[in-house]
ZATOR-853239 format. One record per residue (C-alpha): residue number from 0; residue in one letter; x, y, z. Coordinates in steps of 0.2 Angstrom, whole numbers, always signed. Layout:
<nodes>
seq	type	u	v	w
NUM	A	X	Y	Z
...
</nodes>
This chain:
<nodes>
seq	type	u	v	w
0	X	-19	+4	+253
1	X	-24	+22	+249
2	X	-41	+27	+256
3	X	-48	+29	+239
4	X	-43	+12	+234
5	X	-56	+6	+247
6	X	-69	+12	+234
7	X	-62	-1	+222
8	X	-67	-16	+233
9	X	-80	-23	+221
10	X	-68	-22	+206
11	X	-54	-31	+216
12	X	-66	-44	+221
13	X	-71	-47	+203
14	X	-53	-48	+197
15	X	-49	-61	+211
16	X	-64	-71	+206
17	X	-58	-71	+188
18	X	-41	-76	+193
19	X	-48	-91	+203
20	X	-59	-96	+188
21	X	-43	-95	+177
22	X	-34	-107	+188
23	X	-47	-119	+184
24	X	-44	-117	+165
25	X	-58	-104	+162
26	X	-47	-89	+156
27	X	-54	-72	+153
28	X	-51	-54	+149
29	X	-53	-40	+161
30	X	-54	-22	+155
31	X	-50	-8	+167
32	X	-54	+9	+160
33	X	-57	+27	+164
34	X	-49	+44	+162
35	X	-31	+48	+167
36	X	-29	+48	+185
37	X	-44	+38	+189
38	X	-35	+24	+198
39	X	-31	+11	+185
40	X	-13	+8	+190
41	X	-17	+9	+209
42	X	-30	-5	+206
43	X	-17	-15	+197
44	X	-5	-13	+211
45	X	-18	-18	+224
46	X	-23	-33	+215
47	X	-9	-46	+220
48	X	-15	-45	+238
49	X	-32	-53	+233
50	X	-25	-66	+221
51	X	-23	-84	+225
52	X	-6	-88	+232
53	X	+1	-97	+218
54	X	-4	-84	+205
55	X	+10	-77	+194
56	X	+8	-58	+190
57	X	+16	-52	+174
58	X	+16	-33	+171
59	X	+20	-24	+155
60	X	+19	-5	+151
61	X	+14	+4	+135
62	X	+24	+20	+133
63	X	+19	+37	+126
64	X	+33	+37	+113
65	X	+32	+48	+98
66	X	+34	+32	+88
67	X	+30	+16	+98
68	X	+42	+3	+103
69	X	+37	-13	+94
70	X	+31	-26	+107
71	X	+36	-13	+121
72	X	+25	-21	+135
73	X	+31	-38	+131
74	X	+49	-32	+132
75	X	+45	-27	+149
76	X	+42	-45	+154
77	X	+60	-50	+150
78	X	+68	-56	+166
79	X	+51	-62	+173
80	X	+47	-75	+159
81	X	+54	-90	+151
82	X	+69	-89	+139
83	X	+58	-94	+124
84	X	+47	-79	+126
85	X	+61	-67	+131
86	X	+71	-72	+115
87	X	+56	-71	+104
88	X	+51	-54	+110
89	X	+69	-47	+109
90	X	+72	-53	+92
91	X	+55	-48	+87
92	X	+55	-52	+68
93	X	+44	-67	+68
94	X	+27	-62	+75
95	X	+20	-80	+75
96	X	+35	-85	+86
97	X	+31	-72	+98
98	X	+12	-77	+98
99	X	+16	-95	+102
100	X	+29	-91	+115
101	X	+16	-79	+124
102	X	+3	-93	+123
103	X	+15	-106	+130
104	X	+21	-94	+144
105	X	+3	-91	+150
106	X	-1	-110	+149
107	X	+14	-114	+160
108	X	+13	-118	+178
109	X	+10	-112	+191
110	X	-8	-107	+188
111	X	-15	-94	+186
112	X	-5	-82	+176
113	X	-11	-64	+177
114	X	-4	-54	+162
115	X	-7	-35	+165
116	X	-4	-23	+150
117	X	-5	-6	+157
118	X	-10	+10	+146
119	X	-14	-1	+131
120	X	-21	+15	+122
121	X	-2	+18	+119
122	X	+1	+1	+112
123	X	+11	-1	+96
124	X	+3	-11	+82
125	X	+14	-26	+85
126	X	+8	-27	+103
127	X	-10	-25	+98
128	X	-8	-39	+86
129	X	-1	-50	+100
130	X	-15	-46	+111
131	X	-28	-50	+97
132	X	-20	-67	+96
133	X	-21	-69	+115
134	X	-39	-63	+116
135	X	-45	-76	+104
136	X	-37	-90	+115
137	X	-40	-84	+132
138	X	-55	-95	+136
139	X	-44	-110	+134
140	X	-30	-104	+145
141	X	-27	-104	+164
142	X	-24	-86	+164
143	X	-32	-69	+166
144	X	-27	-55	+154
145	X	-30	-37	+162
146	X	-29	-22	+150
147	X	-30	-5	+157
148	X	-33	+10	+146
149	X	-40	+28	+145
150	X	-57	+27	+137
151	X	-59	+45	+135
152	X	-44	+46	+123
153	X	-50	+34	+110
154	X	-56	+42	+94
155	X	-67	+32	+82
156	X	-51	+28	+72
157	X	-40	+23	+87
158	X	-31	+7	+84
159	X	-37	+0	+101
160	X	-55	+0	+95
161	X	-52	-15	+84
162	X	-45	-25	+99
163	X	-59	-19	+111
164	X	-72	-25	+97
165	X	-64	-42	+97
166	X	-64	-43	+116
167	X	-83	-38	+116
168	X	-86	-54	+106
169	X	-79	-66	+118
170	X	-90	-74	+131
171	X	-79	-71	+146
172	X	-75	-53	+148
173	X	-75	-42	+164
174	X	-78	-23	+161
175	X	-72	-13	+176
176	X	-76	+6	+172
177	X	-68	+16	+186
178	X	-78	+30	+193
179	X	-73	+46	+201
180	X	-73	+49	+220
181	X	-88	+55	+228
182	X	-88	+71	+239
183	X	-89	+60	+254
184	X	-73	+51	+249
185	X	-64	+68	+245
186	X	-70	+74	+262
187	X	-61	+59	+270
188	X	-45	+61	+261
189	X	-45	+80	+264
190	X	-48	+79	+283
191	X	-30	+75	+289
192	X	-24	+91	+280
193	X	-39	+102	+285
194	X	-43	+107	+267
195	X	-59	+113	+261
196	X	-66	+97	+254
197	X	-80	+105	+244
198	X	-66	+116	+235
199	X	-55	+101	+232
200	X	-70	+92	+225
201	X	-75	+107	+214
202	X	-57	+109	+207
203	X	-54	+90	+204
204	X	-71	+84	+199
205	X	-67	+69	+210
206	X	-52	+63	+200
207	X	-43	+52	+212
208	X	-25	+57	+206
209	X	-29	+76	+206
210	X	-37	+74	+223
211	X	-22	+64	+230
212	X	-9	+76	+223
213	X	-18	+92	+229
214	X	-20	+84	+247
215	X	-1	+79	+247
216	X	+4	+97	+241
217	X	-5	+104	+257
218	X	-13	+118	+249
219	X	-6	+133	+258
220	X	-22	+143	+260
221	X	-30	+137	+245
222	X	-30	+123	+232
223	X	-17	+124	+218
224	X	-26	+128	+202
225	X	-18	+114	+192
226	X	-11	+97	+195
227	X	+6	+103	+188
228	X	+6	+116	+202
229	X	+2	+102	+214
230	X	+16	+91	+208
231	X	+29	+105	+207
232	X	+24	+110	+225
233	X	+29	+93	+230
234	X	+46	+95	+222
235	X	+50	+110	+233
236	X	+62	+105	+247
237	X	+70	+91	+238
238	X	+89	+92	+237
239	X	+95	+99	+220
240	X	+103	+82	+215
241	X	+86	+73	+217
242	X	+77	+87	+207
243	X	+90	+85	+193
244	X	+87	+66	+193
245	X	+68	+68	+193
246	X	+69	+80	+178
247	X	+81	+68	+169
248	X	+69	+53	+171
249	X	+54	+64	+166
250	X	+60	+65	+148
251	X	+59	+46	+146
252	X	+41	+42	+142
253	X	+42	+25	+150
254	X	+48	+16	+165
255	X	+67	+17	+165
256	X	+77	+1	+166
257	X	+90	-1	+180
258	X	+105	-1	+168
259	X	+100	+15	+161
260	X	+97	+23	+178
261	X	+115	+17	+183
262	X	+122	+25	+167
263	X	+113	+41	+170
264	X	+117	+44	+189
265	X	+134	+41	+197
266	X	+126	+35	+213
267	X	+113	+25	+204
268	X	+96	+23	+213
269	X	+102	+31	+229
270	X	+100	+48	+222
271	X	+81	+44	+220
272	X	+78	+40	+238
273	X	+70	+56	+244
274	X	+59	+57	+228
275	X	+53	+39	+232
276	X	+49	+44	+250
277	X	+39	+59	+243
278	X	+28	+47	+233
279	X	+34	+53	+217
280	X	+43	+37	+211
281	X	+42	+19	+212
282	X	+59	+11	+214
283	X	+61	-8	+210
284	X	+77	-18	+208
285	X	+75	-19	+189
286	X	+67	-2	+185
287	X	+61	+15	+191
288	X	+45	+23	+186
289	X	+35	+38	+191
290	X	+21	+34	+202
291	X	+9	+41	+189
292	X	+11	+46	+171
293	X	+3	+63	+176
294	X	+18	+66	+188
295	X	+30	+63	+174
296	X	+21	+74	+162
297	X	+20	+88	+175
298	X	+38	+88	+178
299	X	+43	+87	+160
300	X	+31	+101	+154
301	X	+38	+112	+167
302	X	+56	+111	+160
303	X	+63	+125	+149
304	X	+66	+120	+131
305	X	+85	+121	+133
306	X	+85	+110	+148
307	X	+73	+97	+140
308	X	+85	+96	+125
309	X	+100	+93	+136
310	X	+92	+80	+146
311	X	+86	+71	+130
312	X	+105	+72	+124
313	X	+110	+63	+140
314	X	+97	+49	+137
315	X	+102	+48	+119
316	X	+121	+46	+124
317	X	+117	+32	+136
318	X	+106	+22	+124
319	X	+119	+24	+110
320	X	+133	+17	+122
321	X	+122	+2	+127
322	X	+123	-12	+114
323	X	+106	-19	+109
324	X	+96	-2	+113
325	X	+80	-1	+104
326	X	+82	+10	+88
327	X	+65	+17	+91
328	X	+70	+24	+108
329	X	+86	+31	+101
330	X	+77	+40	+87
331	X	+64	+47	+99
332	X	+77	+55	+110
333	X	+87	+60	+95
334	X	+72	+69	+89
335	X	+69	+78	+106
336	X	+87	+82	+107
337	X	+88	+89	+89
338	X	+102	+77	+85
339	X	+99	+75	+66
340	X	+115	+64	+64
341	X	+107	+51	+76
342	X	+90	+52	+67
343	X	+99	+49	+50
344	X	+109	+35	+57
345	X	+96	+25	+67
346	X	+80	+30	+59
347	X	+81	+18	+45
348	X	+84	+3	+57
349	X	+69	+9	+68
350	X	+58	+9	+53
351	X	+64	-8	+48
352	X	+61	-15	+65
353	X	+43	-7	+65
354	X	+39	-14	+48
355	X	+45	-32	+52
356	X	+34	-31	+68
357	X	+19	-26	+57
358	X	+18	-9	+64
359	X	+17	+0	+48
360	X	+11	+17	+54
361	X	+26	+17	+66
362	X	+37	+13	+51
363	X	+30	+27	+40
364	X	+32	+39	+55
365	X	+50	+34	+57
366	X	+54	+36	+38
367	X	+45	+53	+38
368	X	+57	+58	+51
369	X	+72	+51	+42
370	X	+67	+60	+26
371	X	+68	+77	+34
372	X	+87	+73	+33
373	X	+87	+68	+15
374	X	+102	+79	+11
375	X	+112	+67	+22
376	X	+110	+52	+10
377	X	+117	+48	-7
378	X	+105	+47	-22
379	X	+104	+28	-21
380	X	+101	+27	-3
381	X	+89	+41	-4
382	X	+79	+32	-18
383	X	+78	+16	-7
384	X	+72	+26	+8
385	X	+59	+35	-3
386	X	+53	+19	-10
387	X	+51	+11	+7
388	X	+42	+26	+13
389	X	+30	+25	-2
390	X	+27	+7	+1
391	X	+23	+10	+20
392	X	+12	+25	+15
393	X	+3	+14	+3
394	X	+0	+0	+16
395	X	-8	+13	+28
396	X	-18	+20	+14
397	X	-9	+37	+14
398	X	-11	+39	-5
399	X	-5	+57	-7
400	X	+11	+53	+3
401	X	+14	+37	-7
402	X	+12	+45	-24
403	X	+24	+60	-19
404	X	+38	+49	-12
405	X	+37	+36	-26
406	X	+38	+49	-40
407	X	+54	+56	-31
408	X	+61	+38	-31
409	X	+57	+36	-49
410	X	+66	+52	-53
411	X	+81	+47	-43
412	X	+82	+30	-52
413	X	+81	+38	-69
414	X	+95	+50	-65
415	X	+106	+36	-58
416	X	+103	+25	-74
417	X	+97	+11	-62
418	X	+87	+1	-75
419	X	+81	-13	-63
420	X	+77	+0	-49
421	X	+68	+11	-61
422	X	+57	-3	-68
423	X	+53	-9	-50
424	X	+48	+9	-44
425	X	+38	+12	-60
426	X	+28	-3	-56
427	X	+25	+3	-38
428	X	+21	+20	-45
429	X	+8	+12	-56
430	X	+0	+3	-42
431	X	+0	+18	-31
432	X	-7	+29	-44
433	X	-22	+17	-46
434	X	-23	+17	-27
435	X	-25	+36	-27
436	X	-39	+34	-41
437	X	-29	+41	-56
438	X	-31	+28	-69
439	X	-22	+37	-83
440	X	-6	+40	-73
441	X	-7	+21	-67
442	X	-8	+15	-86
443	X	+6	+27	-91
444	X	+18	+21	-77
445	X	+13	+3	-81
446	X	+18	+4	-99
447	X	+35	+12	-95
448	X	+38	-1	-82
449	X	+36	-15	-95
450	X	+46	-6	-108
451	X	+61	-3	-96
452	X	+61	-21	-89
453	X	+57	-30	-106
454	X	+76	-33	-110
455	X	+84	-30	-93
456	X	+87	-48	-89
457	X	+77	-50	-73
458	X	+62	-62	-76
459	X	+55	-58	-58
460	X	+53	-39	-60
461	X	+47	-41	-78
462	X	+34	-54	-72
463	X	+28	-42	-59
464	X	+27	-27	-72
465	X	+17	-38	-84
466	X	+6	-44	-70
467	X	+3	-26	-65
468	X	-3	-23	-83
469	X	-14	-37	-82
470	X	-22	-31	-66
471	X	-26	-14	-74
472	X	-34	-22	-89
473	X	-44	-33	-78
474	X	-50	-17	-67
475	X	-55	-8	-83
476	X	-65	-23	-89
477	X	-53	-27	-104
478	X	-54	-46	-99
479	X	-46	-54	-114
480	X	-31	-43	-113
481	X	-30	-46	-95
482	X	-29	-64	-97
483	X	-16	-63	-111
484	X	-4	-52	-100
485	X	-8	-62	-85
486	X	-4	-79	-92
487	X	+13	-72	-98
488	X	+16	-66	-80
489	X	+11	-83	-73
490	X	+24	-91	-85
491	X	+38	-79	-80
492	X	+33	-80	-61
493	X	+34	-99	-62
494	X	+51	-98	-71
495	X	+57	-86	-57
496	X	+50	-97	-43
497	X	+42	-82	-35
498	X	+26	-86	-25
499	X	+21	-68	-23
500	X	+21	-63	-41
501	X	+13	-80	-45
502	X	-1	-76	-33
503	X	-3	-58	-41
504	X	-4	-65	-59
505	X	-16	-79	-54
506	X	-27	-66	-46
507	X	-28	-55	-61
508	X	-32	-70	-73
509	X	-44	-78	-62
510	X	-54	-62	-58
511	X	-54	-57	-77
512	X	-61	-74	-82
513	X	-74	-75	-68
514	X	-80	-57	-71
515	X	-80	-61	-89
516	X	-92	-75	-87
517	X	-81	-90	-85
518	X	-85	-98	-68
519	X	-68	-107	-70
520	X	-59	-91	-66
521	X	-65	-93	-48
522	X	-53	-108	-46
523	X	-38	-98	-51
524	X	-43	-84	-39
525	X	-44	-96	-25
526	X	-27	-103	-30
527	X	-20	-86	-29
528	X	-26	-84	-11
529	X	-19	-101	-7
530	X	-2	-97	-14
531	X	-1	-80	-5
532	X	-7	-87	+12
533	X	+6	-102	+10
534	X	+20	-89	+6
535	X	+15	-77	+20
536	X	+12	-63	+7
537	X	-1	-53	+16
538	X	-4	-39	+2
539	X	-7	-52	-11
540	X	-18	-63	+0
541	X	-28	-47	+5
542	X	-30	-43	-13
543	X	-36	-60	-17
544	X	-48	-60	-3
545	X	-55	-43	-9
546	X	-57	-48	-27
547	X	-65	-65	-22
548	X	-78	-56	-10
549	X	-82	-42	-22
550	X	-86	-54	-36
551	X	-97	-65	-24
552	X	-106	-49	-19
553	X	-109	-44	-37
554	X	-116	-61	-41
555	X	-127	-61	-26
556	X	-118	-75	-17
557	X	-119	-67	+0
558	X	-118	-83	+10
559	X	-102	-88	+2
560	X	-95	-70	+4
561	X	-99	-71	+23
562	X	-87	-86	+24
563	X	-72	-76	+17
564	X	-75	-59	+25
565	X	-70	-63	+43
566	X	-53	-71	+39
567	X	-49	-58	+27
568	X	-53	-44	+39
569	X	-43	-52	+53
570	X	-28	-54	+41
571	X	-28	-36	+35
572	X	-31	-30	+53
573	X	-17	-40	+60
574	X	-5	-35	+47
575	X	-10	-17	+48
576	X	-14	-16	+29
577	X	-26	-2	+32
578	X	-30	+1	+14
579	X	-37	-17	+12
580	X	-44	-16	+29
581	X	-55	-1	+25
582	X	-59	-9	+8
583	X	-65	-25	+16
584	X	-76	-15	+28
585	X	-84	-7	+13
586	X	-87	-24	+6
587	X	-95	-29	+22
588	X	-106	-13	+21
589	X	-111	-18	+4
590	X	-116	-35	+11
591	X	-126	-27	+25
592	X	-135	-16	+13
593	X	-140	-31	+4
594	X	-147	-38	+20
595	X	-156	-21	+23
596	X	-147	-19	+39
597	X	-145	+0	+36
598	X	-137	+3	+53
599	X	-123	-9	+50
600	X	-121	-4	+32
601	X	-118	+14	+37
602	X	-106	+9	+51
603	X	-95	-1	+40
604	X	-96	+11	+26
605	X	-89	+25	+37
606	X	-72	+16	+37
607	X	-71	+20	+19
608	X	-74	+39	+21
609	X	-56	+44	+20
610	X	-45	+49	+6
611	X	-42	+31	+0
612	X	-51	+32	-16
613	X	-54	+13	-19
614	X	-64	+12	-3
615	X	-72	+30	-3
616	X	-81	+28	-19
617	X	-91	+13	-14
618	X	-93	+19	+3
619	X	-101	+35	-3
620	X	-113	+24	-14
621	X	-118	+13	+1
622	X	-121	+28	+12
623	X	-131	+36	-2
624	X	-142	+21	-5
625	X	-146	+19	+13
626	X	-152	+37	+13
627	X	-162	+35	-3
628	X	-171	+19	+3
629	X	-174	+26	+21
630	X	-180	+43	+14
631	X	-166	+53	+23
632	X	-159	+69	+15
633	X	-141	+71	+9
634	X	-140	+57	-4
635	X	-137	+69	-19
636	X	-122	+76	-12
637	X	-114	+59	-8
638	X	-118	+52	-25
639	X	-111	+68	-34
640	X	-94	+65	-26
641	X	-95	+46	-29
642	X	-99	+50	-47
643	X	-84	+61	-49
644	X	-72	+48	-42
645	X	-80	+34	-52
646	X	-78	+44	-69
647	X	-60	+47	-65
648	X	-56	+29	-62
649	X	-64	+24	-79
650	X	-69	+8	-71
651	X	-87	+0	-73
652	X	-85	-7	-55
653	X	-86	+11	-49
654	X	-97	+19	-62
655	X	-110	+5	-62
656	X	-115	+5	-44
657	X	-116	+24	-44
658	X	-127	+25	-59
659	X	-138	+12	-52
660	X	-140	+22	-36
661	X	-143	+38	-46
662	X	-157	+29	-56
663	X	-165	+22	-40
664	X	-165	+39	-32
665	X	-173	+47	-48
666	X	-186	+34	-49
667	X	-192	+35	-31
668	X	-194	+54	-34
669	X	-203	+51	-50
670	X	-190	+59	-62
671	X	-190	+46	-76
672	X	-179	+57	-87
673	X	-166	+57	-74
674	X	-167	+38	-73
675	X	-163	+37	-91
676	X	-149	+50	-90
677	X	-141	+41	-76
678	X	-142	+23	-81
679	X	-142	+24	-100
680	X	-124	+28	-104
681	X	-117	+16	-91
682	X	-129	+2	-97
683	X	-123	+5	-115
684	X	-105	+2	-109
685	X	-110	-13	-98
686	X	-120	-21	-112
687	X	-105	-23	-123
688	X	-96	-34	-110
689	X	-99	-52	-105
690	X	-104	-57	-87
691	X	-107	-39	-80
692	X	-119	-39	-66
693	X	-122	-20	-67
694	X	-130	-23	-84
695	X	-145	-32	-76
696	X	-149	-18	-63
697	X	-146	-4	-75
698	X	-157	-12	-88
699	X	-171	-14	-75
700	X	-171	+4	-70
701	X	-172	+9	-89
702	X	-187	-2	-92
703	X	-195	+6	-76
704	X	-192	+23	-84
705	X	-200	+16	-100
706	X	-184	+17	-110
707	X	-182	+2	-122
708	X	-167	-9	-120
709	X	-161	-26	-126
710	X	-168	-38	-113
711	X	-155	-47	-103
712	X	-159	-66	-104
713	X	-149	-71	-89
714	X	-157	-77	-72
715	X	-151	-62	-62
716	X	-167	-56	-52
717	X	-166	-39	-60
718	X	-166	-46	-77
719	X	-181	-57	-72
720	X	-190	-41	-66
721	X	-186	-32	-82
722	X	-194	-46	-92
723	X	-210	-46	-80
724	X	-205	-62	-71
725	X	-208	-54	-54
726	X	-212	-70	-45
727	X	-196	-79	-50
728	X	-186	-63	-46
729	X	-194	-62	-29
730	X	-189	-80	-25
731	X	-172	-77	-31
732	X	-170	-61	-20
733	X	-177	-71	-5
734	X	-165	-85	-8
735	X	-150	-72	-9
736	X	-156	-64	+8
737	X	-161	-47	+1
738	X	-177	-42	+10
739	X	-179	-24	+2
740	X	-177	-31	-16
741	X	-188	-46	-12
742	X	-202	-34	-6
743	X	-199	-23	-21
744	X	-201	-38	-33
745	X	-216	-44	-23
746	X	-224	-26	-25
747	X	-224	-29	-44
748	X	-237	-43	-42
749	X	-254	-39	-49
750	X	-261	-47	-33
751	X	-266	-34	-20
752	X	-262	-47	-6
753	X	-244	-49	-12
754	X	-243	-30	-13
755	X	-249	-29	+5
756	X	-236	-42	+11
757	X	-223	-31	+2
758	X	-229	-16	+11
759	X	-227	-24	+28
760	X	-209	-28	+25
761	X	-205	-11	+18
762	X	-213	-3	+34
763	X	-203	-15	+45
764	X	-187	-10	+36
765	X	-191	+8	+37
766	X	-190	+10	+18
767	X	-202	+25	+18
768	X	-201	+31	+0
769	X	-204	+14	-8
770	X	-218	+11	+5
771	X	-226	+28	+1
772	X	-226	+24	-18
773	X	-234	+7	-15
774	X	-248	+14	-4
775	X	-252	+26	-18
776	X	-253	+12	-30
777	X	-264	+2	-18
778	X	-276	+17	-17
779	X	-276	+18	-36
780	X	-282	+0	-38
781	X	-295	+2	-25
782	X	-289	-7	-10
783	X	-299	-2	+4
784	X	-289	-7	+20
785	X	-271	-1	+18
786	X	-261	-1	+34
787	X	-255	+16	+38
788	X	-236	+19	+39
789	X	-227	+25	+55
790	X	-228	+43	+59
791	X	-213	+55	+61
792	X	-213	+52	+80
793	X	-209	+34	+77
794	X	-193	+39	+69
795	X	-188	+49	+84
796	X	-188	+33	+93
797	X	-189	+38	+112
798	X	-185	+20	+117
799	X	-167	+21	+109
800	X	-170	+6	+98
801	X	-159	+4	+83
802	X	-167	+4	+66
803	X	-166	-15	+65
804	X	-173	-17	+83
805	X	-187	-5	+78
806	X	-190	-17	+63
807	X	-191	-32	+74
808	X	-202	-23	+87
809	X	-215	-19	+74
810	X	-216	-37	+68
811	X	-216	-43	+86
812	X	-231	-32	+89
813	X	-240	-40	+74
814	X	-239	-56	+83
815	X	-225	-64	+73
816	X	-214	-78	+81
817	X	-195	-76	+80
818	X	-194	-88	+66
819	X	-207	-79	+56
820	X	-198	-62	+59
821	X	-182	-71	+54
822	X	-190	-76	+38
823	X	-198	-59	+34
824	X	-181	-50	+37
825	X	-170	-64	+29
826	X	-159	-66	+44
827	X	-155	-80	+56
828	X	-167	-85	+70
829	X	-153	-83	+82
830	X	-150	-65	+76
831	X	-169	-61	+79
832	X	-167	-69	+97
833	X	-154	-57	+101
834	X	-164	-42	+94
835	X	-179	-47	+104
836	X	-169	-48	+120
837	X	-162	-31	+117
838	X	-179	-24	+113
839	X	-186	-31	+129
840	X	-171	-24	+139
841	X	-173	-6	+132
842	X	-192	-6	+134
843	X	-190	-13	+152
844	X	-203	-26	+147
845	X	-204	-44	+155
846	X	-214	-51	+140
847	X	-217	-48	+122
848	X	-235	-42	+126
849	X	-228	-30	+138
850	X	-215	-24	+125
851	X	-229	-21	+112
852	X	-239	-11	+125
853	X	-224	-1	+130
854	X	-220	+2	+112
855	X	-238	+8	+108
856	X	-238	+20	+122
857	X	-221	+27	+116
858	X	-229	+30	+99
859	X	-217	+17	+91
860	X	-233	+8	+83
861	X	-244	+23	+80
862	X	-253	+24	+64
863	X	-252	+39	+52
864	X	-246	+43	+35
865	X	-228	+46	+35
866	X	-223	+63	+30
867	X	-213	+64	+14
868	X	-194	+65	+16
869	X	-185	+82	+14
870	X	-183	+86	-4
871	X	-165	+84	-10
872	X	-155	+94	-23
873	X	-156	+87	-41
874	X	-144	+72	-43
875	X	-131	+74	-57
876	X	-133	+64	-73
877	X	-120	+50	-76
878	X	-107	+52	-89
879	X	-94	+40	-95
</nodes>
């Protein structure tokens, strides 16, 4: 074992203990992470020595391919696992079969099984799906799952983030962050070569791989300036055949399987012996790999472009000659070699394999590469490829690419006189235009799709086109027309026996009826979901979930929405339907906004802050409302953009929330004219429709501004407040789980005691603008003892508490029990328990009393009138 591995004794001991627990049926996940070269692979290699004798160790590697191999790390297991898993992985089309075979393999004797997936930051989407499946079930398996990854390469949007979030929610997880070497460790490693340890440490910052490579290079009079130099120094002295072989292997971004090695080199692995002795390669009976990825990259990066192209051509020829080679690998090397014919030939299959495995980003990338060679395809084939690319781009929420590709597909179908193909693509174009936020273009394409297909003799395509029209009518609040078109589509779908279109049509009719005031529509919407799930139609299931959740949120049925959000997000995540996943995150943001959980609302809203219009508009609105309610600047800019998007969509589901947010912001800053300008036009539109929740809120803000409106006689809490029924409204808000709105309704009581109770809640929530207005009102009515709000220093929060933890801390300091805090904040007692534990940890306080004392010393409980928020630019008036 290398000397620097000795510093990993603690991590090895933990892994061994986890494996022994797994043998007893208590499976778990171990995360081994750190920067490149930190020693993750070395730790994994050292691990088998510490495991129980009966342990099975299975190792799969994720590769740095330009487009990932679907199920790449699990394909590496073939030859080490049972026939069922090997067949499922190699065939790859049925994800659930792969999942079940993986589960069965890890459950099989002998125990424990230790599955190591290395470099999971390079994992393809299908592999991430499989790992998510395993993570949810590890606690019941006699197995240990070890994932290694580079944590410093994970952006906020990195696909691995979702898997790590899921791992963090499991009860049995071992985190092994690997640290750099100390100066003493570098000194010990450098001693044998009589190198200047301080210089080595300064250059490498203690990165174990950098240190090991520089020490191995010998450093003639000084330390090489880069790791590339160190690696290339170790190549000097190798015979030319070995250097040629190393360079050949270096252009393969993965371990190289033995058959490919034998195809590349006349003498097979024998030519690699000297490179293995130098520690550059690991040679095993079934594969050859560089000892570290950084060695491979150093060699590859040193090659002249002409040499690299030739080496990739060699790999390409060997792969093409081998039956069953992965199309993705062929395309990767064809791209690197500049072989456009090979890209055109194998790219469509690579894209199909990726799409079948649920790796839609990889599928889109493959098709993007293929379409650079569009001149190599006839018009019909090119139209098919463009349609496929448009659908994959739509799936991953790349609306601009989807619109461009689908328009080209429509033009080709038109030139070919392909009536059915034209109708199908026009329907897709309508959907994609709506996805991109262009309502007028969506309606135009929808009309032409129906006209083209009306007498084309294909009930299935006509049903989908008619259902698409129903969908657009529903989205634009033309509910009667939506039901009319939708019921025709249902009849056609049943005639064609097409579950996908039936689900689509049921969704539109059910949503239109429910949002139009007919509660029976919910049953049809839930039927749409059931039909889609039973048929495995992910897109239609995601849309049913989204419409179901959104309507529940609009009707303040938050507890019911909570039941649908987790399975919906899991489905969209596993299927890599990024558009719906982002949209569902924004729905969750709306949910957390209602709960006054500002931090979580912002976190989930950030998922919608992309160019994907259906999610971006409500995401902007949520972020703006958090800023408005917390007195933070920047809401005006967010709402201005949200309003621009909303007006372009021509949909009340977008214009309504934006107008309400504008009205609330204007009222809080005392601009009653702006309240009327923001809420009035949109309220007039909503007032003409049945069952629209925005009517109640907009009507409430208009009454607050002194603008007369026809009173809404519904039992919506905003309608109750508009009629002066503050007590009933407060009760409804409390039952719905909306602490901010509950406090605002309570503040409308004529009783000062109720107002003071509302003030306490608003302070706990950090709702400074509303609390400041309420304090001013209490002073006007002569209340003598008004609690003073937190000073600005409190907002600086030196203890590092989150906003919610700060809310809990203030109530805890007031002597409230966890149950009382839960009731005040309208959350579960268990949630408060978790927040209290976190507060005690962050304040390093053994008891609640100590926590309160510590918070007081830090200024977290200091009295003082809060400074007014920074003034914002005037908010724009709403127009429809």
